[in-house]
FILUMTOR-561790 format. One record per residue (C-alpha): x, y, z; residue number from 1. Coordinates in steps of 0.25 Angstrom, whole numbers, m for minus. Layout:
N
px:X	py:Y	pz:Z	i:NUM .
...
REM end
This chain:
541
px:m1	py:1	pz:0	i:1 .
px:4	py:15	pz:m5	i:2 .
px:7	py:24	pz:8	i:3 .
px:2	py:38	pz:6	i:4 .
px:10	py:50	pz:13	i:5 .
px:m1	py:59	pz:21	i:6 .
px:1	py:73	pz:14	i:7 .
px:m12	py:77	pz:13	i:8 .
px:m15	py:74	pz:27	i:9 .
px:m2	py:83	pz:33	i:10 .
px:m7	py:94	pz:22	i:11 .
px:m21	py:96	pz:27	i:12 .
px:m14	py:93	pz:41	i:13 .
px:m6	py:109	pz:38	i:14 .
px:m18	py:113	pz:30	i:15 .
px:m25	py:110	pz:43	i:16 .
px:m16	py:118	pz:50	i:17 .
px:m17	py:132	pz:42	i:18 .
px:m33	py:130	pz:42	i:19 .
px:m35	py:128	pz:58	i:20 .
px:m26	py:139	pz:59	i:21 .
px:m34	py:149	pz:50	i:22 .
px:m46	py:143	pz:55	i:23 .
px:m42	py:149	pz:69	i:24 .
px:m37	py:161	pz:65	i:25 .
px:m51	py:163	pz:56	i:26 .
px:m58	py:161	pz:70	i:27 .
px:m48	py:169	pz:79	i:28 .
px:m50	py:180	pz:69	i:29 .
px:m65	py:180	pz:70	i:30 .
px:m64	py:178	pz:86	i:31 .
px:m54	py:189	pz:87	i:32 .
px:m66	py:199	pz:79	i:33 .
px:m77	py:193	pz:88	i:34 .
px:m68	py:196	pz:98	i:35 .
px:m65	py:210	pz:97	i:36 .
px:m79	py:213	pz:95	i:37 .
px:m82	py:207	pz:110	i:38 .
px:m70	py:217	pz:114	i:39 .
px:m79	py:228	pz:108	i:40 .
px:m91	py:222	pz:113	i:41 .
px:m86	py:218	pz:127	i:42 .
px:m80	py:234	pz:127	i:43 .
px:m93	py:240	pz:124	i:44 .
px:m101	py:232	pz:133	i:45 .
px:m91	py:236	pz:143	i:46 .
px:m94	py:250	pz:141	i:47 .
px:m108	py:248	pz:141	i:48 .
px:m109	py:240	pz:155	i:49 .
px:m101	py:252	pz:161	i:50 .
px:m111	py:260	pz:156	i:51 .
px:m123	py:252	pz:160	i:52 .
px:m119	py:256	pz:175	i:53 .
px:m126	py:270	pz:173	i:54 .
px:m130	py:276	pz:186	i:55 .
px:m144	py:273	pz:188	i:56 .
px:m147	py:284	pz:198	i:57 .
px:m144	py:296	pz:186	i:58 .
px:m153	py:286	pz:176	i:59 .
px:m165	py:285	pz:184	i:60 .
px:m164	py:300	pz:190	i:61 .
px:m161	py:306	pz:178	i:62 .
px:m160	py:298	pz:166	i:63 .
px:m144	py:300	pz:165	i:64 .
px:m134	py:287	pz:161	i:65 .
px:m120	py:288	pz:168	i:66 .
px:m112	py:278	pz:176	i:67 .
px:m104	py:282	pz:187	i:68 .
px:m91	py:284	pz:185	i:69 .
px:m86	py:285	pz:199	i:70 .
px:m79	py:276	pz:208	i:71 .
px:m86	py:276	pz:223	i:72 .
px:m88	py:292	pz:219	i:73 .
px:m76	py:294	pz:215	i:74 .
px:m72	py:302	pz:201	i:75 .
px:m76	py:296	pz:190	i:76 .
px:m65	py:284	pz:184	i:77 .
px:m61	py:278	pz:174	i:78 .
px:m54	py:269	pz:183	i:79 .
px:m68	py:266	pz:186	i:80 .
px:m75	py:264	pz:174	i:81 .
px:m64	py:256	pz:169	i:82 .
px:m67	py:245	pz:181	i:83 .
px:m82	py:247	pz:177	i:84 .
px:m78	py:244	pz:162	i:85 .
px:m66	py:233	pz:164	i:86 .
px:m77	py:225	pz:172	i:87 .
px:m86	py:224	pz:161	i:88 .
px:m77	py:221	pz:150	i:89 .
px:m72	py:210	pz:160	i:90 .
px:m87	py:204	pz:159	i:91 .
px:m91	py:207	pz:145	i:92 .
px:m76	py:201	pz:139	i:93 .
px:m80	py:187	pz:145	i:94 .
px:m91	py:181	pz:137	i:95 .
px:m90	py:166	pz:140	i:96 .
px:m103	py:168	pz:148	i:97 .
px:m112	py:174	pz:138	i:98 .
px:m108	py:165	pz:128	i:99 .
px:m109	py:153	pz:137	i:100 .
px:m124	py:159	pz:140	i:101 .
px:m128	py:160	pz:127	i:102 .
px:m120	py:147	pz:122	i:103 .
px:m119	py:135	pz:132	i:104 .
px:m107	py:129	pz:134	i:105 .
px:m97	py:140	pz:127	i:106 .
px:m87	py:143	pz:136	i:107 .
px:m76	py:150	pz:128	i:108 .
px:m74	py:162	pz:125	i:109 .
px:m73	py:165	pz:112	i:110 .
px:m66	py:179	pz:114	i:111 .
px:m59	py:180	pz:126	i:112 .
px:m58	py:194	pz:126	i:113 .
px:m51	py:201	pz:137	i:114 .
px:m49	py:217	pz:139	i:115 .
px:m35	py:221	pz:142	i:116 .
px:m37	py:236	pz:143	i:117 .
px:m49	py:246	pz:147	i:118 .
px:m48	py:261	pz:147	i:119 .
px:m59	py:271	pz:146	i:120 .
px:m55	py:283	pz:138	i:121 .
px:m64	py:294	pz:140	i:122 .
px:m79	py:294	pz:147	i:123 .
px:m89	py:307	pz:149	i:124 .
px:m97	py:308	pz:161	i:125 .
px:m112	py:316	pz:163	i:126 .
px:m106	py:328	pz:167	i:127 .
px:m97	py:331	pz:157	i:128 .
px:m97	py:343	pz:147	i:129 .
px:m104	py:351	pz:159	i:130 .
px:m115	py:341	pz:160	i:131 .
px:m119	py:340	pz:146	i:132 .
px:m118	py:323	pz:144	i:133 .
px:m128	py:325	pz:156	i:134 .
px:m135	py:335	pz:149	i:135 .
px:m136	py:326	pz:137	i:136 .
px:m143	py:314	pz:145	i:137 .
px:m152	py:322	pz:151	i:138 .
px:m157	py:329	pz:139	i:139 .
px:m157	py:315	pz:132	i:140 .
px:m167	py:309	pz:142	i:141 .
px:m177	py:320	pz:142	i:142 .
px:m177	py:316	pz:125	i:143 .
px:m181	py:304	pz:129	i:144 .
px:m189	py:306	pz:139	i:145 .
px:m196	py:321	pz:137	i:146 .
px:m193	py:325	pz:125	i:147 .
px:m206	py:325	pz:118	i:148 .
px:m215	py:331	pz:130	i:149 .
px:m203	py:341	pz:134	i:150 .
px:m198	py:348	pz:123	i:151 .
px:m210	py:357	pz:118	i:152 .
px:m211	py:363	pz:135	i:153 .
px:m198	py:364	pz:135	i:154 .
px:m196	py:373	pz:123	i:155 .
px:m208	py:380	pz:128	i:156 .
px:m201	py:382	pz:144	i:157 .
px:m188	py:386	pz:134	i:158 .
px:m195	py:397	pz:127	i:159 .
px:m202	py:400	pz:141	i:160 .
px:m188	py:403	pz:146	i:161 .
px:m182	py:411	pz:136	i:162 .
px:m194	py:421	pz:136	i:163 .
px:m191	py:422	pz:153	i:164 .
px:m178	py:423	pz:150	i:165 .
px:m182	py:437	pz:143	i:166 .
px:m191	py:440	pz:151	i:167 .
px:m182	py:439	pz:163	i:168 .
px:m172	py:448	pz:154	i:169 .
px:m182	py:459	pz:153	i:170 .
px:m185	py:459	pz:165	i:171 .
px:m174	py:459	pz:172	i:172 .
px:m169	py:472	pz:163	i:173 .
px:m182	py:478	pz:167	i:174 .
px:m180	py:475	pz:181	i:175 .
px:m165	py:480	pz:179	i:176 .
px:m172	py:494	pz:174	i:177 .
px:m182	py:496	pz:186	i:178 .
px:m171	py:493	pz:196	i:179 .
px:m165	py:504	pz:191	i:180 .
px:m176	py:514	pz:190	i:181 .
px:m179	py:511	pz:204	i:182 .
px:m165	py:513	pz:209	i:183 .
px:m169	py:527	pz:211	i:184 .
px:m184	py:526	pz:214	i:185 .
px:m187	py:531	pz:226	i:186 .
px:m176	py:541	pz:226	i:187 .
px:m184	py:548	pz:214	i:188 .
px:m198	py:544	pz:220	i:189 .
px:m191	py:554	pz:230	i:190 .
px:m187	py:564	pz:222	i:191 .
px:m200	py:565	pz:216	i:192 .
px:m208	py:563	pz:230	i:193 .
px:m200	py:577	pz:234	i:194 .
px:m201	py:583	pz:222	i:195 .
px:m216	py:584	pz:222	i:196 .
px:m215	py:587	pz:236	i:197 .
px:m207	py:599	pz:235	i:198 .
px:m216	py:603	pz:221	i:199 .
px:m228	py:601	pz:232	i:200 .
px:m221	py:611	pz:242	i:201 .
px:m218	py:622	pz:233	i:202 .
px:m231	py:622	pz:225	i:203 .
px:m238	py:632	pz:232	i:204 .
px:m250	py:636	pz:225	i:205 .
px:m244	py:632	pz:210	i:206 .
px:m250	py:618	pz:204	i:207 .
px:m238	py:614	pz:200	i:208 .
px:m231	py:610	pz:211	i:209 .
px:m243	py:598	pz:214	i:210 .
px:m238	py:585	pz:216	i:211 .
px:m242	py:570	pz:205	i:212 .
px:m249	py:559	pz:211	i:213 .
px:m254	py:547	pz:204	i:214 .
px:m270	py:546	pz:204	i:215 .
px:m267	py:530	pz:202	i:216 .
px:m272	py:532	pz:187	i:217 .
px:m258	py:534	pz:181	i:218 .
px:m260	py:549	pz:179	i:219 .
px:m250	py:558	pz:189	i:220 .
px:m260	py:569	pz:197	i:221 .
px:m254	py:583	pz:200	i:222 .
px:m259	py:585	pz:215	i:223 .
px:m266	py:599	pz:219	i:224 .
px:m257	py:611	pz:221	i:225 .
px:m254	py:613	pz:234	i:226 .
px:m253	py:596	pz:238	i:227 .
px:m243	py:594	pz:249	i:228 .
px:m231	py:584	pz:252	i:229 .
px:m241	py:576	pz:262	i:230 .
px:m249	py:572	pz:247	i:231 .
px:m237	py:568	pz:241	i:232 .
px:m235	py:560	pz:254	i:233 .
px:m247	py:554	pz:253	i:234 .
px:m246	py:549	pz:238	i:235 .
px:m231	py:542	pz:241	i:236 .
px:m237	py:534	pz:252	i:237 .
px:m248	py:530	pz:244	i:238 .
px:m241	py:525	pz:232	i:239 .
px:m230	py:520	pz:240	i:240 .
px:m244	py:509	pz:247	i:241 .
px:m246	py:506	pz:232	i:242 .
px:m231	py:502	pz:230	i:243 .
px:m226	py:489	pz:228	i:244 .
px:m212	py:492	pz:227	i:245 .
px:m208	py:489	pz:240	i:246 .
px:m216	py:478	pz:242	i:247 .
px:m210	py:470	pz:231	i:248 .
px:m196	py:476	pz:235	i:249 .
px:m197	py:470	pz:249	i:250 .
px:m202	py:455	pz:243	i:251 .
px:m191	py:455	pz:234	i:252 .
px:m180	py:456	pz:247	i:253 .
px:m189	py:443	pz:250	i:254 .
px:m184	py:430	pz:247	i:255 .
px:m189	py:425	pz:235	i:256 .
px:m192	py:411	pz:240	i:257 .
px:m197	py:415	pz:252	i:258 .
px:m209	py:424	pz:244	i:259 .
px:m211	py:413	pz:235	i:260 .
px:m212	py:400	pz:242	i:261 .
px:m220	py:407	pz:256	i:262 .
px:m223	py:395	pz:265	i:263 .
px:m215	py:384	pz:255	i:264 .
px:m202	py:376	pz:260	i:265 .
px:m187	py:376	pz:254	i:266 .
px:m179	py:366	pz:252	i:267 .
px:m165	py:366	pz:260	i:268 .
px:m158	py:357	pz:253	i:269 .
px:m145	py:360	pz:247	i:270 .
px:m133	py:356	pz:239	i:271 .
px:m119	py:355	pz:242	i:272 .
px:m113	py:362	pz:231	i:273 .
px:m98	py:355	pz:234	i:274 .
px:m100	py:343	pz:229	i:275 .
px:m108	py:345	pz:215	i:276 .
px:m103	py:343	pz:201	i:277 .
px:m103	py:359	pz:197	i:278 .
px:m96	py:362	pz:208	i:279 .
px:m83	py:350	pz:209	i:280 .
px:m75	py:347	pz:195	i:281 .
px:m83	py:336	pz:189	i:282 .
px:m76	py:324	pz:183	i:283 .
px:m75	py:324	pz:166	i:284 .
px:m75	py:315	pz:155	i:285 .
px:m66	py:316	pz:143	i:286 .
px:m77	py:309	pz:133	i:287 .
px:m85	py:317	pz:125	i:288 .
px:m99	py:312	pz:121	i:289 .
px:m108	py:319	pz:111	i:290 .
px:m119	py:327	pz:117	i:291 .
px:m131	py:330	pz:105	i:292 .
px:m141	py:336	pz:115	i:293 .
px:m140	py:351	pz:117	i:294 .
px:m149	py:358	pz:110	i:295 .
px:m160	py:367	pz:115	i:296 .
px:m171	py:357	pz:117	i:297 .
px:m160	py:348	pz:125	i:298 .
px:m156	py:360	pz:132	i:299 .
px:m173	py:360	pz:136	i:300 .
px:m174	py:345	pz:138	i:301 .
px:m163	py:344	pz:148	i:302 .
px:m168	py:355	pz:157	i:303 .
px:m181	py:348	pz:157	i:304 .
px:m173	py:336	pz:159	i:305 .
px:m169	py:344	pz:174	i:306 .
px:m183	py:349	pz:177	i:307 .
px:m187	py:333	pz:176	i:308 .
px:m174	py:328	pz:185	i:309 .
px:m173	py:338	pz:197	i:310 .
px:m184	py:344	pz:205	i:311 .
px:m188	py:357	pz:208	i:312 .
px:m194	py:364	pz:220	i:313 .
px:m211	py:360	pz:213	i:314 .
px:m207	py:346	pz:215	i:315 .
px:m205	py:346	pz:229	i:316 .
px:m195	py:334	pz:229	i:317 .
px:m184	py:332	pz:242	i:318 .
px:m171	py:328	pz:236	i:319 .
px:m158	py:325	pz:246	i:320 .
px:m151	py:335	pz:237	i:321 .
px:m159	py:347	pz:231	i:322 .
px:m174	py:348	pz:231	i:323 .
px:m174	py:359	pz:222	i:324 .
px:m166	py:354	pz:213	i:325 .
px:m171	py:359	pz:199	i:326 .
px:m169	py:374	pz:206	i:327 .
px:m154	py:370	pz:209	i:328 .
px:m153	py:367	pz:192	i:329 .
px:m158	py:381	pz:189	i:330 .
px:m152	py:388	pz:202	i:331 .
px:m139	py:380	pz:207	i:332 .
px:m139	py:385	pz:220	i:333 .
px:m136	py:374	pz:231	i:334 .
px:m149	py:376	pz:239	i:335 .
px:m164	py:373	pz:236	i:336 .
px:m166	py:384	pz:245	i:337 .
px:m156	py:393	pz:236	i:338 .
px:m163	py:386	pz:222	i:339 .
px:m177	py:390	pz:224	i:340 .
px:m172	py:403	pz:230	i:341 .
px:m165	py:407	pz:218	i:342 .
px:m177	py:399	pz:208	i:343 .
px:m188	py:409	pz:215	i:344 .
px:m179	py:420	pz:211	i:345 .
px:m177	py:415	pz:197	i:346 .
px:m193	py:412	pz:195	i:347 .
px:m196	py:426	pz:200	i:348 .
px:m186	py:432	pz:190	i:349 .
px:m192	py:424	pz:180	i:350 .
px:m207	py:429	pz:182	i:351 .
px:m204	py:443	pz:185	i:352 .
px:m199	py:444	pz:171	i:353 .
px:m210	py:436	pz:165	i:354 .
px:m221	py:444	pz:175	i:355 .
px:m215	py:458	pz:171	i:356 .
px:m217	py:453	pz:157	i:357 .
px:m231	py:452	pz:159	i:358 .
px:m233	py:466	pz:168	i:359 .
px:m226	py:476	pz:156	i:360 .
px:m234	py:471	pz:146	i:361 .
px:m249	py:468	pz:153	i:362 .
px:m255	py:483	pz:152	i:363 .
px:m263	py:481	pz:165	i:364 .
px:m252	py:478	pz:174	i:365 .
px:m245	py:491	pz:168	i:366 .
px:m256	py:499	pz:171	i:367 .
px:m257	py:493	pz:184	i:368 .
px:m244	py:496	pz:187	i:369 .
px:m245	py:510	pz:180	i:370 .
px:m255	py:514	pz:190	i:371 .
px:m249	py:510	pz:203	i:372 .
px:m235	py:519	pz:198	i:373 .
px:m243	py:530	pz:196	i:374 .
px:m250	py:526	pz:209	i:375 .
px:m236	py:525	pz:216	i:376 .
px:m228	py:536	pz:210	i:377 .
px:m238	py:544	pz:201	i:378 .
px:m236	py:555	pz:213	i:379 .
px:m222	py:559	pz:208	i:380 .
px:m225	py:561	pz:195	i:381 .
px:m214	py:556	pz:187	i:382 .
px:m215	py:546	pz:178	i:383 .
px:m203	py:539	pz:177	i:384 .
px:m204	py:537	pz:191	i:385 .
px:m218	py:530	pz:190	i:386 .
px:m212	py:521	pz:177	i:387 .
px:m201	py:516	pz:185	i:388 .
px:m210	py:513	pz:196	i:389 .
px:m219	py:506	pz:187	i:390 .
px:m208	py:496	pz:182	i:391 .
px:m203	py:493	pz:194	i:392 .
px:m219	py:490	pz:198	i:393 .
px:m219	py:480	pz:186	i:394 .
px:m208	py:473	pz:190	i:395 .
px:m213	py:471	pz:204	i:396 .
px:m225	py:465	pz:199	i:397 .
px:m219	py:457	pz:191	i:398 .
px:m209	py:452	pz:203	i:399 .
px:m222	py:450	pz:213	i:400 .
px:m229	py:442	pz:203	i:401 .
px:m218	py:433	pz:201	i:402 .
px:m215	py:431	pz:215	i:403 .
px:m229	py:426	pz:215	i:404 .
px:m227	py:417	pz:203	i:405 .
px:m215	py:410	pz:208	i:406 .
px:m223	py:409	pz:222	i:407 .
px:m232	py:402	pz:214	i:408 .
px:m223	py:393	pz:207	i:409 .
px:m217	py:388	pz:221	i:410 .
px:m230	py:385	pz:225	i:411 .
px:m233	py:375	pz:212	i:412 .
px:m241	py:385	pz:206	i:413 .
px:m241	py:388	pz:192	i:414 .
px:m236	py:402	pz:184	i:415 .
px:m238	py:407	pz:170	i:416 .
px:m226	py:411	pz:164	i:417 .
px:m230	py:420	pz:157	i:418 .
px:m242	py:430	pz:166	i:419 .
px:m254	py:435	pz:162	i:420 .
px:m263	py:444	pz:170	i:421 .
px:m271	py:431	pz:173	i:422 .
px:m259	py:425	pz:178	i:423 .
px:m254	py:438	pz:186	i:424 .
px:m255	py:434	pz:201	i:425 .
px:m249	py:449	pz:207	i:426 .
px:m259	py:461	pz:206	i:427 .
px:m253	py:475	pz:208	i:428 .
px:m258	py:479	pz:218	i:429 .
px:m254	py:466	pz:227	i:430 .
px:m240	py:468	pz:222	i:431 .
px:m238	py:477	pz:236	i:432 .
px:m244	py:464	pz:245	i:433 .
px:m236	py:453	pz:238	i:434 .
px:m230	py:447	pz:248	i:435 .
px:m241	py:444	pz:253	i:436 .
px:m247	py:439	pz:243	i:437 .
px:m239	py:428	pz:238	i:438 .
px:m245	py:417	pz:246	i:439 .
px:m257	py:420	pz:236	i:440 .
px:m248	py:412	pz:226	i:441 .
px:m247	py:400	pz:234	i:442 .
px:m262	py:400	pz:233	i:443 .
px:m262	py:401	pz:219	i:444 .
px:m251	py:392	pz:216	i:445 .
px:m260	py:380	pz:224	i:446 .
px:m273	py:385	pz:216	i:447 .
px:m265	py:382	pz:203	i:448 .
px:m261	py:390	pz:191	i:449 .
px:m256	py:392	pz:177	i:450 .
px:m243	py:392	pz:171	i:451 .
px:m228	py:386	pz:174	i:452 .
px:m226	py:379	pz:187	i:453 .
px:m213	py:381	pz:195	i:454 .
px:m205	py:370	pz:186	i:455 .
px:m208	py:374	pz:173	i:456 .
px:m201	py:388	pz:178	i:457 .
px:m191	py:379	pz:183	i:458 .
px:m189	py:373	pz:170	i:459 .
px:m189	py:388	pz:162	i:460 .
px:m177	py:392	pz:173	i:461 .
px:m170	py:377	pz:168	i:462 .
px:m172	py:382	pz:156	i:463 .
px:m167	py:396	pz:158	i:464 .
px:m156	py:390	pz:166	i:465 .
px:m142	py:385	pz:158	i:466 .
px:m139	py:372	pz:155	i:467 .
px:m125	py:371	pz:160	i:468 .
px:m129	py:375	pz:174	i:469 .
px:m141	py:365	pz:170	i:470 .
px:m133	py:353	pz:170	i:471 .
px:m122	py:355	pz:181	i:472 .
px:m134	py:359	pz:191	i:473 .
px:m140	py:346	pz:187	i:474 .
px:m129	py:337	pz:188	i:475 .
px:m127	py:341	pz:201	i:476 .
px:m140	py:337	pz:205	i:477 .
px:m140	py:324	pz:199	i:478 .
px:m127	py:321	pz:206	i:479 .
px:m131	py:326	pz:219	i:480 .
px:m145	py:318	pz:217	i:481 .
px:m140	py:303	pz:213	i:482 .
px:m130	py:305	pz:225	i:483 .
px:m143	py:306	pz:233	i:484 .
px:m145	py:290	pz:230	i:485 .
px:m139	py:278	pz:237	i:486 .
px:m124	py:276	pz:235	i:487 .
px:m123	py:289	pz:226	i:488 .
px:m118	py:296	pz:235	i:489 .
px:m105	py:298	pz:229	i:490 .
px:m111	py:299	pz:214	i:491 .
px:m104	py:309	pz:205	i:492 .
px:m111	py:314	pz:191	i:493 .
px:m98	py:318	pz:184	i:494 .
px:m93	py:303	pz:187	i:495 .
px:m105	py:300	pz:178	i:496 .
px:m99	py:293	pz:164	i:497 .
px:m107	py:293	pz:152	i:498 .
px:m99	py:290	pz:141	i:499 .
px:m85	py:281	pz:141	i:500 .
px:m74	py:277	pz:130	i:501 .
px:m65	py:265	pz:134	i:502 .
px:m55	py:258	pz:124	i:503 .
px:m52	py:243	pz:128	i:504 .
px:m43	py:233	pz:123	i:505 .
px:m46	py:218	pz:122	i:506 .
px:m37	py:205	pz:121	i:507 .
px:m41	py:194	pz:111	i:508 .
px:m33	py:180	pz:114	i:509 .
px:m34	py:172	pz:103	i:510 .
px:m41	py:160	pz:103	i:511 .
px:m43	py:153	pz:91	i:512 .
px:m30	py:159	pz:85	i:513 .
px:m22	py:149	pz:95	i:514 .
px:m25	py:138	pz:85	i:515 .
px:m18	py:143	pz:73	i:516 .
px:m8	py:148	pz:83	i:517 .
px:m5	py:135	pz:89	i:518 .
px:m5	py:130	pz:75	i:519 .
px:5	py:138	pz:69	i:520 .
px:13	py:139	pz:79	i:521 .
px:11	py:156	pz:85	i:522 .
px:5	py:162	pz:94	i:523 .
px:m9	py:165	pz:98	i:524 .
px:m12	py:181	pz:96	i:525 .
px:m22	py:188	pz:105	i:526 .
px:m27	py:201	pz:100	i:527 .
px:m31	py:215	pz:106	i:528 .
px:m42	py:224	pz:103	i:529 .
px:m46	py:238	pz:107	i:530 .
px:m61	py:242	pz:108	i:531 .
px:m66	py:256	pz:112	i:532 .
px:m78	py:260	pz:115	i:533 .
px:m89	py:270	pz:121	i:534 .
px:m103	py:272	pz:128	i:535 .
px:m109	py:283	pz:131	i:536 .
px:m123	py:289	pz:137	i:537 .
px:m128	py:300	pz:131	i:538 .
px:m141	py:307	pz:120	i:539 .
px:m143	py:298	pz:108	i:540 .
px:m138	py:308	pz:95	i:541 .
REM end
């Protein structure tokens, strides 16, 4: 029998080595591509997992998303954030358990990836850019919860606030002019009196030396010749009795808060300013985020957000921080009493401007003031003096009505933004007894009125306050309010991270590549890959 050499067997044996090496190399390449994707997924999951630890109190109370980046109340720390990230990366890089759950019996991790280096590049804080990132989230919250219902009302309020600004400006100019006119008022009245008395004493039988006295109709009447100084004195005293300016000046020297509150009680709570964000050097982030919100409509929505999330005097809500928090946002004082006092003065001035605008355009009111001016000072015969007094009476009347208005508001009543003859409360003849007449405002408020309530006027004042102040002061209150929660005493609003970028290096060891390496007598090569990623809470573009 002829013996054959095993040439084909050896050939296929050699060929199979190459085939196996190429096959395992291809499988390794596919596995490596999958491992790179697994590295990216693990990095993304780790980053998202860090931001899943958002502060529940911020979300529930204020609709804000942020992660506390400070360890044990300390300043925001990259090491603290990195430790959180490292824990999630370690959990996400081992997928054996997850795959075994889906494929029972599979105990091998096909990727065997390991994060060898983790770095946090940059982060953004809720308080960065003067609170602009906080503003972005607040506006987005309002867009999703109150956009359709609130915008029309807010635009109307914004228009009203612009009208009020103009009325206040005009009123302030008139007030200054009247103040200048009244500086020498008493001296001019006394000079007129002396002049008339001298004329009376030298008149003798001459009828040209008589004195002038108002007859209550706006005309100056020449007194009979030979009229003595006693008649002039009686005219002056009668005018003084009808003059409400002294009473109004006396009211203006008293505490506005006492006049408008009556028997109402004021909260005595104060805020420790030493620990406020607006008074300390806050933490800063380096990550810059998009800020798509910031138009006029967004500003109006932000103001409405403040009205929705911070109580005011009319809410009668007690807090361990401040009870009148909306008043603090407007005035910025550190006690409830001081803030309410400032708000009362602000409302008084606001109402003075609007009420004065009504008085100067109403013919009936002007006629009443002219008659009173002639009654009080007609005896002087000085038209310029009478005109200055008339202007002062108009301002005093506007003040009296405004004092009445503010008292109505603080007793849960309503006041029209623009007054009419029907909604006017203080008659001119009762201006002289206004202090005792103010109690009538309490009954009017209790009986039900029409117009705007206290919160509506605060809405106008909020829209007249600068956004930068509103952002800073509201962040102060958010921090202080959150600190009252259990386990939150060391909470800092400038530790709240809302965005972060990371840079991770991953090692992918060779698995199937070991076969061709062994067959070819070489060393198996592991791979490294770099993954960069980022995440941020914020409004949708």
